[in-house]
C-alpha positions as CSV (number, residue, x, y, z in Angstrom):
1,M,-0.4,-0.1,-0.2
2,L,1.0,3.9,-0.6
3,S,0.5,6.3,1.8
4,G,0.5,10.2,1.6
5,A,0.4,12.9,4.2
6,G,-3.3,13.1,5.1
7,I,-2.8,9.5,7.0
8,S,0.1,11.8,9.2
9,A,-2.2,15.1,9.2
10,E,-4.7,13.0,11.2
11,S,-2.3,12.5,13.5
12,G,-1.8,16.1,14.2
13,I,1.9,16.6,11.9
14,P,0.4,19.8,8.9
15,T,0.9,18.3,5.2
16,F,3.4,21.6,5.3
17,R,2.2,22.2,1.1
18,D,0.2,25.3,1.7
19,A,-2.6,26.5,-1.1
20,D,0.0,28.6,-2.2
21,G,2.7,26.7,-2.4
22,L,4.4,27.1,0.8
23,W,6.1,24.7,3.3
24,E,5.1,26.0,7.0
25,G,5.9,30.0,5.1
26,H,9.1,28.6,3.6
27,D,9.3,28.5,-0.3
28,V,10.1,24.4,-0.6
29,M,12.6,25.3,-2.8
30,E,14.2,26.8,0.2
31,V,13.9,24.1,2.4
32,A,14.0,21.3,0.4
33,S,16.0,21.2,-2.3
34,P,20.3,20.6,-3.0
35,Q,19.7,24.4,-3.9
36,G,18.2,25.7,-0.9
37,W,20.8,23.3,1.2
38,A,23.4,25.3,-1.0
39,S,21.9,29.0,0.3
40,D,21.4,28.6,3.8
41,P,22.2,25.2,5.6
42,E,21.1,26.6,9.0
43,L,17.6,27.3,7.8
44,V,17.0,24.1,6.2
45,L,18.4,22.2,9.7
46,D,16.2,24.6,11.4
47,F,13.2,24.1,9.5
48,Y,13.6,20.4,9.9
49,N,14.1,21.0,13.7
50,Q,10.7,21.8,13.2
51,R,9.1,18.9,12.2
52,R,11.1,16.5,14.4
53,K,9.6,18.5,17.1
54,V,5.7,18.1,16.2
55,A,6.4,14.1,15.1
56,L,8.3,13.9,18.7
57,D,4.9,14.4,20.1
58,A,2.4,13.1,17.5
59,K,1.1,9.5,18.1
60,P,-0.2,7.0,15.6
61,N,-3.8,7.7,15.0
62,K,-6.7,4.8,13.8
63,G,-5.7,4.5,10.3
64,H,-2.1,3.6,11.3
65,L,-3.2,1.0,14.1
66,V,-5.5,-0.7,11.1
67,L,-2.6,-1.0,8.5
68,A,-0.4,-2.6,11.6
69,E,-3.2,-5.0,12.8
70,L,-3.4,-6.2,9.1
71,E,-0.4,-7.6,9.7
72,Q,-2.3,-10.2,11.9
73,H,-4.3,-11.6,8.5
74,F,-2.1,-10.6,5.5
75,E,1.7,-9.7,4.1
76,V,1.2,-5.8,4.3
77,T,4.4,-4.3,3.1
78,V,3.6,-0.1,3.4
79,I,5.7,1.9,1.1
80,T,5.1,5.8,2.4
81,Q,6.0,9.4,1.2
82,N,5.6,10.1,4.6
83,I,9.1,10.9,6.6
84,D,7.4,10.3,10.0
85,H,7.7,7.0,12.2
86,L,3.7,6.5,13.0
87,H,3.2,3.6,10.9
88,E,6.3,2.3,12.7
89,Q,5.0,3.5,15.9
90,A,1.6,2.2,15.4
91,G,3.3,-1.4,14.8
92,S,3.5,-2.1,10.9
93,S,7.1,-4.4,10.5
94,K,7.5,-3.8,6.7
95,V,7.5,0.2,6.2
96,L,9.6,1.5,2.7
97,H,10.4,5.6,3.3
98,L,10.5,6.8,-0.6
99,H,10.8,10.4,0.5
100,G,13.5,9.6,3.6
101,E,13.8,9.8,7.4
102,L,12.9,12.7,9.6
103,F,15.0,10.8,12.4
104,K,17.9,9.8,10.7
105,S,20.5,12.4,8.9
106,R,23.3,11.6,6.3
107,S,27.3,12.5,5.2
108,T,27.2,15.6,2.8
109,K,29.7,13.3,1.2
110,D,29.3,9.8,1.6
111,P,25.4,9.1,0.9
112,N,26.1,5.7,2.6
113,L,26.2,7.0,5.9
114,V,23.5,7.6,8.0
115,Y,22.7,8.0,11.1
116,Q,19.8,8.0,13.7
117,I,18.9,11.5,15.0
118,P,18.3,11.2,19.2
119,G,16.1,13.9,20.3
120,W,14.9,16.4,17.5
121,E,17.7,18.7,17.0
122,L,20.6,18.2,14.0
123,K,22.6,20.8,14.0
124,L,26.0,23.0,11.4
125,G,28.8,21.7,13.2
126,D,27.6,18.3,13.3
127,V,29.8,15.5,11.1
128,C,30.2,12.1,9.9
129,E,32.6,10.2,10.7
130,K,34.6,11.8,7.7
131,G,34.4,15.2,9.0
132,Y,31.7,16.0,6.7
133,Q,28.6,17.8,8.0
134,L,25.3,16.0,8.0
135,R,22.2,16.9,6.5
136,P,18.7,15.4,6.8
137,H,18.3,11.7,5.2
138,I,15.3,13.4,3.0
139,V,15.0,12.7,-0.2
140,W,15.0,16.9,-1.6
141,F,13.3,18.1,-4.8
142,G,15.5,17.7,-7.8
143,E,17.0,14.5,-6.1
144,D,17.1,10.8,-7.1
145,V,14.4,8.5,-5.1
146,P,16.9,5.8,-3.6
147,M,14.3,3.1,-3.1
148,M,11.8,4.1,-6.0
149,E,13.1,0.5,-7.9
150,Q,12.4,-2.0,-4.9
151,A,8.8,0.6,-4.3
152,V,7.9,-1.0,-7.6
153,G,9.3,-4.5,-7.6
154,I,6.2,-4.7,-4.7
155,A,3.5,-2.9,-6.4
156,R,4.1,-5.1,-9.8
157,Q,3.6,-8.2,-7.2
158,A,0.8,-6.7,-4.7
159,D,-2.0,-9.1,-4.5
160,I,-4.2,-6.0,-3.5
161,F,-3.6,-2.8,-3.7
162,V,-3.9,0.5,-1.2
163,V,-3.8,3.9,-1.4
164,V,-4.3,7.0,1.2
165,G,-4.3,10.6,2.2
166,T,-2.3,11.4,-0.9
167,S,-3.3,13.7,-3.9
168,L,-1.5,11.7,-5.9
169,V,0.5,14.4,-7.7
170,V,3.8,14.1,-6.8
171,Y,5.7,11.9,-9.0
172,P,7.9,9.6,-9.1
173,A,5.2,7.9,-5.9
174,A,2.0,9.1,-7.6
175,G,3.1,6.6,-10.7
176,L,3.1,3.7,-8.2
177,I,0.0,2.5,-9.6
178,N,0.1,2.1,-13.2
179,F,2.5,-0.5,-12.2
180,V,0.0,-2.5,-10.1
181,E,-1.9,-5.4,-11.9
182,H,-5.1,-4.8,-14.2
183,R,-6.6,-8.0,-12.3
184,V,-5.2,-6.4,-9.1
185,P,-7.9,-5.1,-6.8
186,K,-7.7,-1.5,-6.1
187,Y,-8.5,1.3,-3.3
188,V,-8.0,4.7,-3.1
189,I,-8.9,6.2,0.3
190,D,-8.9,10.1,0.7
191,P,-11.4,12.5,1.9
192,N,-10.7,14.9,-1.3
193,I,-10.3,11.9,-4.0
194,P,-7.5,12.5,-6.3
195,D,-7.9,12.5,-10.2
196,V,-7.2,9.3,-10.7
197,Q,-7.3,7.8,-13.7
198,P,-10.2,5.0,-15.1
199,M,-8.1,1.7,-14.4
200,A,-9.9,-1.9,-14.2
201,N,-11.0,-3.2,-10.3
202,L,-10.8,0.4,-9.0
203,T,-12.8,1.2,-5.9
204,L,-13.0,5.0,-4.6
205,I,-13.8,5.1,-0.3
206,N,-14.4,9.7,-0.2
207,K,-13.4,9.3,3.2
208,G,-10.6,9.8,6.1
209,G,-7.9,7.6,6.5
210,G,-8.8,6.0,9.6
211,E,-12.4,5.7,8.3
212,G,-11.8,4.8,4.8
213,L,-9.0,2.1,6.1
214,S,-11.9,0.7,9.0
215,Q,-14.0,0.5,6.2
216,L,-11.7,-1.0,4.2
217,R,-11.2,-3.1,6.7
218,L,-13.6,-5.4,6.7
219,S,-14.5,-5.8,3.6
220,L,-10.8,-7.0,3.3
221,L,-11.0,-9.8,5.8
222,R,-14.5,-10.7,4.2
223,N,-13.5,-11.4,1.1
224,H,-9.8,-12.1,1.0
225,A,-8.8,-13.2,3.9
226,P,-6.9,-16.7,3.7
C-alpha cells in the first residue's frame, strides 16, 4: 500500500504544502532542495528540527493502527511518502520510506553514511565519521528517489493495492499504481479523491484514512482473508 501526508495529518502532523505552495511559510525550494541547502543550510536544518519537534509529540492514529493490525491476516508492506515514523510506532513491520526519514541524517560526502538523530536537533558542525557536515536524510526536490525501484517491484507483485492520504501529484510515487496488475483490486482512500485515471478493479473510498481503512479492513477480511 502507498500512504501519503493525509494519513499523518490525522495525527496532527501538518502536510506542509499550503494552497499558495508554501511549506510552513517557506518556498519549497528554500527548505527542500539541494539549491536551498547550498544557499542556507542553517535555515534548512532549522526547518527540519521544527518538524522533528512536532513529530515527537505525534501519536499513530486509527489509520496507522488498522494497517498494523492487518498484518495479523495479510502480508502488508507499507510504501510511504511520509518521513515520520508513525507507521512503525503503530506496529507495521515492513515500511519503505520513499522520501527519506525525518529522524535520520546522512553525510554530505558519502550518502551511505546514515545516522539516527537522537532527539530533535541537527546542527551546523554535526559531522559524519569522515568529518563532513550531516544533512537531513530526506529526498529533496530534484534528487533521485533511491527506493523507487524496490517500490515498483512491490507494486508489481501486489495482490491488493491500497492508496491512502495522497493527492497522487508527486512523482514518481504517484505513478506506482500504474505498475499494479490489471486483475489486482485497487483502493484509493481520501476525503478529497485525487484525479485517478480510469483502470480495472478500482474502488474509491471518499473518507479519511482512519474511517476509510476501517471500512476497507472489514471488506478485506470478508472477501480476501486466507
